[in-house]
C-alpha positions as CSV (number, residue, x, y, z in Angstrom):
1,X,0.1,-0.1,0.3
2,X,1.4,3.5,-1.2
3,X,2.5,5.9,1.6
4,X,1.9,3.4,4.1
5,X,5.3,2.6,5.7
6,X,4.9,5.4,8.0
7,X,1.8,7.3,7.6
8,X,0.6,9.6,10.2
9,X,-1.6,6.9,12.1
10,X,1.9,4.9,12.9
11,X,3.7,2.0,10.4
12,X,7.3,0.4,10.5
13,X,9.4,3.3,9.8
14,X,9.5,6.3,12.6
15,X,11.1,9.5,11.9
16,X,13.6,9.3,9.3
17,X,16.9,11.4,11.0
18,X,18.7,13.2,8.4
19,X,22.5,13.4,10.5
20,X,24.7,16.4,9.2
21,X,22.0,18.3,7.5
22,X,23.8,20.8,5.5
23,X,21.6,21.8,2.6
24,X,17.7,21.8,1.3
25,X,19.2,19.3,-1.2
26,X,20.2,16.7,1.5
27,X,16.4,16.9,3.0
28,X,15.0,16.7,-0.1
29,X,17.0,13.8,-1.3
30,X,15.3,11.9,0.8
31,X,11.5,13.0,-0.1
32,X,12.8,11.8,-3.4
33,X,13.8,8.4,-2.3
34,X,10.6,8.4,-0.6
35,X,8.6,8.9,-3.8
36,X,11.1,6.2,-5.5
37,X,10.7,3.5,-3.1
38,X,7.1,3.6,-3.2
39,X,6.1,5.7,-0.4
40,X,4.7,8.4,-1.9
41,X,0.3,8.3,-2.5
42,X,0.6,9.5,-5.9
43,X,3.4,8.8,-8.6
44,X,3.0,12.1,-10.5
45,X,4.4,14.2,-7.8
46,X,1.1,15.3,-6.3
47,X,1.0,13.5,-3.3
48,X,2.5,13.3,-0.1
49,X,5.7,10.9,1.5
50,X,4.3,9.3,4.7
51,X,7.6,9.6,6.4
52,X,8.6,12.3,8.8
53,X,12.1,13.7,7.6
54,X,14.2,15.1,10.7
55,X,17.0,17.6,9.9
56,X,19.6,17.0,12.3
57,X,21.9,20.2,12.3
58,X,25.0,19.7,14.3
59,X,27.9,21.9,13.6
60,X,28.2,26.2,14.1
61,X,27.8,26.8,10.6
62,X,25.1,24.5,10.1
63,X,23.2,25.8,13.2
64,X,23.7,29.3,11.7
65,X,22.2,27.7,8.1
66,X,19.0,26.4,9.9
67,X,16.4,28.6,9.5
68,X,17.3,29.4,5.8
69,X,17.5,25.5,5.3
70,X,13.9,25.0,6.6
71,X,12.5,28.0,4.8
72,X,13.7,26.6,1.7
73,X,12.6,23.3,2.5
74,X,9.3,24.6,3.7
75,X,8.5,26.6,0.4
76,X,8.3,23.0,-1.5
77,X,5.1,21.9,-2.6
78,X,5.5,18.0,-1.7
79,X,7.1,18.8,1.7
80,X,4.2,21.2,2.8
81,X,1.7,18.6,1.6
82,X,3.3,15.9,3.6
83,X,3.6,17.8,6.8
84,X,-0.3,18.1,6.5
85,X,-0.5,14.7,7.1
86,X,1.7,15.4,10.6
87,X,-0.5,18.2,11.7
88,X,2.1,20.8,10.4
89,X,4.8,19.8,12.5
90,X,8.2,19.6,11.5
91,X,10.6,17.8,13.7
92,X,14.0,19.1,14.2
93,X,16.8,18.1,16.2
94,X,19.7,20.7,17.0
95,X,23.5,18.8,18.0
96,X,24.7,19.8,21.4
97,X,27.5,17.7,21.8
98,X,28.9,18.7,17.8
99,X,28.5,22.1,18.2
100,X,30.3,22.3,21.7
101,X,33.2,20.3,20.0
102,X,33.0,22.9,17.1
103,X,32.8,26.0,18.8
104,X,33.2,25.7,22.6
105,X,30.6,25.8,24.9
106,X,29.8,29.3,25.0
107,X,29.7,29.7,21.1
108,X,27.5,26.6,20.7
109,X,25.1,27.7,23.7
110,X,24.9,31.0,22.1
111,X,24.4,29.7,18.9
112,X,21.9,27.2,19.5
113,X,20.0,29.5,21.3
114,X,19.6,32.0,18.2
115,X,19.0,29.1,16.5
116,X,15.9,27.8,18.4
117,X,14.7,31.5,18.2
118,X,15.1,31.9,14.4
119,X,13.3,28.2,13.6
120,X,10.5,29.0,16.4
121,X,9.9,32.4,14.3
122,X,10.5,30.8,11.0
123,X,7.8,28.0,12.3
124,X,5.5,31.3,13.1
125,X,5.9,32.6,9.5
126,X,5.2,29.4,8.0
127,X,2.4,28.0,10.4
128,X,4.1,25.2,10.9
129,X,4.6,23.5,14.5
130,X,8.7,23.3,15.1
């Protein structure tokens, strides 16, 4: 059954966490693979992908880029349609350990705080719960 692998009502697959997310293309590649693997509800690209794709931003540079990456992601129609199946919620993971190793304790915590605020504001702008 198409889209049943991890639809909003459960399934065999939970969230797909994409470690070291560095670009919107990284995330869109997961949606494309989902479509090619039969998880799409429509083969012509007009459907949804029943998979929660969760970016993991880990380095200081990735944390700084995260809001822009998510903004570009949320502008893609298949992503927006797919998020509706999950109550307009986008899960995001931030790498506390790796950013601490990358930039040190103070820089890491400062960037994590700024990123959380910017992502929250983006969610409000896009009407998505993050």
